[in-house]
N, C-alpha and C positions, 0 to 999 in steps of 0.2 A: 523563600527557598522552597522548591517543590518537595513534597513528601515522597518517601520511597514508593508508596502506593500509587501516587499520581504518575510517577515515572514509569512504574510497571504497567499501568493502564496505557500510557502513551506508547511504550515499546510494543505492547500487545497490538495496538491499533496499527502501528507501522508494519508489523509482521503480517497482519491480516490483509493489509493493503497490498503487500508484496505478493500475496498469493493470487491476486486478481489478474485476469478475469476468472471467475469461477466457471468451470466447465461442467457440462452435464455428466453425472455419474461421479463427480469428484468426491472423494472421501476427505475427511479432515487430515488424514495422513498424507494424502497426495498434495493437499493444499500446503501443508507444512513443508513437505519436500520441495515444492515449487518455490515457496518463499525462501527457503534456505539456499537454493540455487541462485535465485535472483539477488539475494543479499550477500552471497558469498560467505555463508557461515555454516557451521556444522548443524546437521539436522537436529541433534539432541538439544543444542543451545536454542535453536529456533522453536522447538517444541516447548521448552521451558518458558520462553517468552510468550508463546501463543497462549499457554495456560496460566501465565503469571506465577510460575513456580520458582523462578530464579530468586535466590536469596540476596544477591547483589548484582547490580549492573554497573560495570565500570564506565567512567565518564567518557573515555575514548570510544567505547562501543556505542554508547548512547549518542554521542556526537556524530559518529559515522552513520548510524541509522537515521538520525534527524536530517543529515545532509542528503542521503538517498531519498528520503521522503519529500524533502523540499523540491528536489529535481523531478520526482514522480508527479507531485502536484502540479508543477509547471507544465509537464507533458500533458497531463489531463486537461488543464485549462486550454492549452493550444488545440488539443484534439476537439474539445467541446466547442471552442470558438469556430473552428473549421466547420463542424457539423451545423452550427447555428447559421453560419454564412451560406452554406449550401441550402438549408431550409428556406432562408430568406430569399435566395435567388429563385428557388423553385416556386415559392409563393408569388413572387413578383411576376414570374412567367405565367402562372395560372390566372393572376388578376388581370393580365392583359387580354386574356381570351374572352 
């Protein structure tokens, strides 16, 4: 069974991923606000997760964030696969020259 600390670290990581992509000039506050919007949660709750200040994380909250994160990871994999295929095609074109 995961410890409260390991769950807090996991939730912090999910919230920080939700703030991506990081934009030039972004403050931590802007990142937290963006993550809160993306995750559909209150900014204060998001901030507590960001800084691992939440005393308790409810199971249904953690499950919802994990589900969002799994979908986000799938989107990242598809995006990176697409970029890799484009690079391979470009390289193949250059190799023919």
